[in-house]
N, C-alpha and C positions, 0 to 999 in steps of 0.2 A: 597753155590757155589758148583756145582758139579765137580768132578774131571775132567769130559769131558771138561767142560768150562775153568778149570784151566790150562789143557794143551793146549787148544786152545789159550789161553792168551799168554802163554810163547813161543809157537810155532810161533805165530804172531809176537811177539818181536824179536825172532831169525830170522824170515823172514826179518823183518825190518832192523836189524844189519847187517845181511848178505848180503842185497841190497845195503846198504850204503858202506860196505867194498869193494864189487864187483866193484861198480862204482867208488870209491875211486881209487883202484888198477888199473883199466884199464885207468883211466884218466892220472894217473902217468905214465904208460906205454906209453900213446899217447904223452905226453908230453917230457918224456925220459930226455935226456941231457940238452934240451932247458931250462928246469925248473930252473936249477942252473943259467944259464945265464940271463934269464928273471928276476930272483929274484934279481940278482946283479944290473941289470940296472933299474929295477923299485923301488929300494929302494934307490935313490940316495939322497932324503931328507925325512923327517918324513912324509910328507902327502902323497907321493907317496908311501912310504913304508906301511901306513895304508890302502891305496887304494888296493895295490897288496894283502895284507893279506886277505882283505875283499873279492875280486874277486876270489883268489884260494880257499878259505874255502866255498864260495857260489857255486864254482864248484865241489870240491870234497866231500861236504857235511859232513865235519868232521873238527871241529876246532882242535880237538886232533892230527889228521894226519898232519895238518898244523904246528901245535906247536911243535911236534915231529921232523917233518922235519927241521924246522928253528932252532931248538937247535943242530940238527946234523950238519947242515950248519955251525953254529957258532963253534962247535966242530972241523970242517974240515977247519975253517978259511976262508971260503966263504963269510961269513957276519960278520960284527961288531955287538958288543953288542947293540949299539944304533940302527941300521938297523933292528935287530931281535926283539927289543921290539916294534918297530912300526909295523912290520909284525903281532906279537901277539896281538896288540891292534885291528889291522883289522880283525884278526881271529875271535876276539870276537864279532864283527859286523855281519861278514859273516855267522856265526853259527846260527843267529837268522832266517835266510831264512829257515832252516830246520824246525823251528818252524811254520812257515807261510804255508810251503808244507803241514805238519801235520794237521794244522786247515783247509786247503782245502780238505784235506782227509776225515775230521770229518763232513764237511758240505754237501757232497753228496757222491754217492756211486762210488768211484773211480776205483774199480776193474772191472767196464764195459770196461775200456779203456786198461787194461793190457794185454788182451788175443791178441788182434792183434799184440801188442808189442812184446810178447813173440814169436809169429809166425815169425816176421820180423827178430828178433834177432837169431833165430836158423838158418835161411837162410844165414845171414850175417857170422855167426860163421863157417859154412860149406864152405863158400866162401873163406876161407883161408887168403886172403889179407885184408878182412874187418873183421877179427876174434875179433880184439879189440874194434871195434865199436859196434858188436854183443855182447860182453861181457859188454860193458857200458850200452846198452839198456836193457840186461838181469837184471843187477844191478837195474837200474830205476825201471823196471817192478816188480822185487821182493820186492822193498822198497814200491811202491805203493800197492802191493798186501797185504804186511804185515800191512799197514796202513788201507786199506778196511777191513782186517779180524779183526783188533784191534776194528774198529768202530762197526762192526758187533757184536763182543764179548761183547763190552760195552753196547750194547742194549740188547743182550741175558741175561747178568748178572743182569739187571733190579735193579740196585744199589739204585734207588730212592725209592724202596720198600724193601730193604734188612734191616731187623731190626737190626742185630748185627753191620752191617757197620754204619747205622744211629746213634746207640747209641754211638759207638766208636768216631765218629766225633762230636757228640752233647756233649760228655764229656768234650770238650775243650771249654773255654770261647772264642768266636770269637773277642771279643774286647780286650783280655788280650795280652799285648806285650810279655808275657812269652809263650803263644800259638804260636806266630809268630816265636820265638827263636827255639821252640821244632820242628816245622815243618821245618825251616832251617837247623837244625842239622839232622833230618831224610832224607831231600833232598840230603845232602852232603854225609851221610853214604850209601845211597842207590847207588848214583853215583859212590862212591869209589868202592863198591862192584861189580856193573856190568860193570865199565869201561866206560859206555856210557850215557851221558847227554841226547841224543835222546830217549833212551829207557825209562828213568825215566820221560822226558817230556811228551811222549806218555801216560804213566800211568796217570800223572796229567792231561792231556787232558781228558781221559776217565771219570776220577772223576769229574772234573769241568763241563764237557758237560752233564753228567747225574744229575747235580744238588746235589750232595751228599757232595762235597767239597766247601765250601765257598771261593770267589774268592781270598781273601786276604791270606788264608791259602794256596791256589795254588800258590800265587806269591811267598809266603815264601818258598814253595818247589822248585821253579825255581831259587830263590836267592842261595838256598843250592846246587843245581845242578852246579851253576857257581863256587862254591867254590870246590866241589868234582871231577870236571872235571880237576882240575889243578894237581892231584896227578900223572896222566899218565906222563905227560912231566917231572915232578920232578923224578920220577922213572927211566925214560929213560936218565937223565942227571946225575944219580949217578956215571957211570963210565965215564963220559965225563971231559973236562977241566974245569978250574975255569970260564970262559966266558961263556960256554954253560951252567954251573949250575945257573949262575947269570942271564941268559936269562929265564931258567925254574922258577927260584925264581921271577923274574919280573913278569911273568905271574900270579903267585899266588898272589902277593902283589897288582897288578892291579885289580884283581877280588874280593880280600877281601876288597879293599879300595871302589869299587864300590858298594858292598853289604852294607858296614857299611854306605855310603852316602845315599843308598835307604831306609834303615832302620830308 
């Protein structure tokens, strides 16, 4: 792999993460103070709590943002522990929409649609009153541009004919449970390092779409990502009160239980 393709890969991942952050920030600005009120009214019981967590995460495209926000609301006494756990459960469902958007980006050239969106976004940003909407469209456009670039980079890397990469994955027994555990740990560590399960998910999709990574190893990486992503909320809760720390711990326990069940 040439140095140019490597920089293109990390640059595309940076675009993807920046787009998601911009979209999340602008949505939170649009929601503003109403978000706390909505969370309070939508978490009257467990089912509505799960639904609100799912919808908010599907909107802001980041389960980490929803979880950290929920932990801070518990710390501020705006949500009870039971309400927070239901929202976090919903966040785990909502975050899967990101993966579906990514899979759409890998099935066709999504970058064809971003250029008109960039143009519309810059007009809205300069119209002052609709600046936040422009920022939101910019965020989506950057996210899709990152996905399109990732897809093209995956094709350029030609991993299906890259001998060192093929030999690395061939060195693992695809039918061994130890291999599944190894890839699960790799997925967890990578997600802890980059602090974004979406970025690691994008890499997993590149490897699977080029036929280099067998599907079960890919699933093991995804399961690892689910454990690695819980670190952020636990770090955020370190300085919070006991209830907030319990909410963050519940997030980790829920994800670990889900992974053990699937295993």
